C-alpha positions in Angstrom: 91.6 81.6 76.0 91.2 78.7 73.5 94.2 76.5 72.9 94.3 77.7 69.2 93.6 81.1 67.8 92.5 79.7 64.4 89.0 80.8 63.6 88.8 82.8 66.8 86.4 85.8 66.3 87.6 89.3 67.2 87.2 90.3 70.8 88.8 90.8 74.2 90.3 87.6 75.7 92.2 86.7 78.9 95.5 85.1 77.9 97.4 82.7 80.1 100.2 84.2 82.0 98.7 87.7 82.1 97.5 89.3 85.4 94.0 88.2 86.5 91.3 90.6 85.4 93.2 91.8 82.3 92.5 91.1 78.6 94.1 91.6 75.2 92.3 92.2 71.9 92.3 89.6 69.1 91.3 91.2 65.7 90.8 87.8 64.0 94.4 87.7 62.7 96.7 88.9 65.5 96.9 90.4 69.0 96.4 94.2 68.7 97.4 96.8 71.3 98.6 96.1 74.8 97.3 94.6 78.0 94.2 96.3 79.4 92.3 96.0 82.7 89.1 94.2 81.7 89.2 95.2 78.0 88.4 98.6 76.6 88.1 100.5 73.2 88.9 98.4 70.2 92.5 99.2 69.3 94.0 99.8 65.8 96.4 97.3 64.2 99.5 98.8 62.6 98.9 99.6 58.9 95.3 98.2 59.0 92.8 100.6 60.5 90.4 99.7 63.3 89.9 96.1 64.2 86.6 94.5 63.3 83.5 94.5 65.5 83.1 91.7 68.0 81.6 88.6 66.5 78.9 86.4 68.2 80.5 84.2 70.8 83.5 86.5 71.5 84.0 88.4 74.7 82.1 91.7 74.4 84.3 94.8 74.5 83.6 97.0 77.4 82.8 100.7 77.2 85.4 103.4 78.0 85.1 102.5 81.7 88.1 100.5 82.7 90.3 101.2 79.6 93.9 102.3 80.0 94.8 105.8 79.2 97.9 107.2 77.4 100.9 109.2 78.4 99.6 112.6 77.6 96.4 112.1 79.6 98.5 111.1 82.6 100.8 114.0 82.1 97.9 116.4 82.4 96.7 114.7 85.6 100.2 114.7 87.0 100.6 118.4 86.2 97.3 119.2 88.1 98.6 117.2 91.1 102.0 118.9 91.0 100.7 122.5 90.5 99.6 123.2 94.1 102.9 121.8 95.4 105.0 124.1 93.2 102.8 127.1 94.1 103.3 126.4 97.8 107.0 126.0 97.3 107.4 129.2 95.3 105.4 131.3 97.8 107.3 129.8 100.7 110.7 130.4 99.0 109.9 134.0 98.3 108.8 134.6 101.9 111.8 132.9 103.3 114.1 135.0 101.0 112.4 138.3 101.9 112.5 137.6 105.7 116.1 136.4 105.6 117.1 139.4 103.5 115.6 141.8 106.1 117.6 140.3 108.9 115.0 137.9 110.2 117.0 134.7 109.4 115.4 132.6 112.1 111.9 133.5 111.1 112.9 132.8 107.5 114.2 129.4 108.4 110.9 128.6 110.2 108.9 129.7 107.1 111.1 127.4 105.0 110.5 124.4 107.2 106.8 125.1 107.4 106.7 125.3 103.6 108.3 121.8 103.3 105.9 120.3 105.8 102.8 121.9 104.1 104.0 120.6 100.7 104.3 117.0 102.1 100.9 117.2 103.9 99.1 118.5 100.8 100.8 115.9 98.5 100.2 113.0 100.9 96.6 114.0 101.5 95.9 114.2 97.7 97.9 111.3 96.4 97.6 108.8 99.2 94.8 109.5 101.7 92.2 110.8 99.2 93.2 108.5 96.4 92.9 105.4 98.7 89.1 105.6 98.8 88.1 106.0 95.2 91.4 105.7 93.3 91.3 109.4 92.3 93.6 112.3 93.1 92.7 115.9 92.1 94.5 115.4 88.8 92.7 112.1 88.1 89.3 113.8 88.9 90.1 116.5 86.3 91.0 114.1 83.5 88.4 111.5 84.6 90.8 108.6 85.4 91.4 106.5 88.4 94.1 104.2 89.8 93.3 100.6 90.3 94.9 97.3 91.3 96.2 95.6 88.1 94.7 92.3 89.2 91.4 93.2 90.9 90.4 96.5 89.3 89.9 98.0 92.8 91.6 101.0 94.3 95.0 100.1 95.9 95.4 100.3 99.6 97.3 103.1 101.5 100.5 101.0 101.7 100.9 100.7 98.0 99.8 104.3 97.4 102.6 105.3 99.9 105.1 103.5 97.7 103.8 105.3 94.6 104.1 108.5 96.5 107.9 108.2 97.1 109.0 110.2 93.9 106.7 113.1 94.9 107.8 112.9 98.5 111.4 113.2 97.4 110.4 116.1 95.1 108.9 118.0 98.1 111.7 117.2 100.5 114.3 118.4 98.1 112.6 121.7 97.5 115.0 123.4 99.9 117.7 122.9 97.3 115.8 124.8 94.6 118.2 127.7 95.0 120.9 125.3 93.8 119.1 124.3 90.7 121.5 121.5 89.6 121.3 119.9 93.0 117.5 120.1 93.0 117.3 118.5 89.5 119.6 115.6 90.6 117.8 114.9 93.9 114.2 115.5 93.0 113.4 116.3 89.4 115.4 113.5 87.8 113.7 110.6 89.8 110.3 112.2 89.3 110.9 112.6 85.5 112.2 109.1 85.1 109.2 107.7 86.8 106.8 109.9 84.8 108.4 109.2 81.4 108.6 105.4 82.0 105.1 105.0 80.5 106.3 106.4 77.2 108.1 103.2 76.3 106.2 100.7 78.5 103.9 98.4 76.6 101.2 98.7 79.2 101.5 102.5 79.7 102.6 102.0 83.3 105.0 104.2 85.1 107.8 102.8 87.1 105.9 103.0 90.4 103.0 101.2 88.7 105.3 98.3 87.8 106.5 98.1 91.4 103.1 98.4 93.0 101.2 96.4 90.3 98.8 99.3 89.7 97.4 100.7 86.5 95.6 104.0 85.5 92.3 103.6 83.7 89.5 105.9 82.6 86.8 106.6 85.2 
């Protein structure tokens, strides 16, 4: 980034102090939008309309590939990832309730434990194991996004994906308390919601786990 912005043509630029591999957009007058992994679509300045096209000599904006996505896109992807877990939990809870109600408490308990294990295996396989190779879970495949390292643009390793997985792991583990709805909301739903909603007010559209693991969701 040049020492002075005076006369700097519109375009994507790396700014000192930002993570390596990220850029911000200069519209010729001010910085517009937030930090992005490698650039992206030209953002819109408040009260001004779309920023101008890139001038000769400026960093060329990239295509949609690599741009960050917003909260609603991530909400759709998260919902797709969560739907199988909720379905497994609901079916398991119903079976456990029916068996326990018919006098088969021990079998009902086994069904409940198996339900929790299956939820964890499905969630871990989708959000950690599968996502480690290409940065895409089932939800990210549906909305055509991927998870990348904020600095390198590459898919994060299993270790960091496991850290990102913690809110969902807690959600699955706490499913047994679903019959006590308030307890379930406190133990599982609240941490999950806080993490999910964090991107609403975050300047870089990152969730809390993204901040901790230095990852970012971009379009695929």
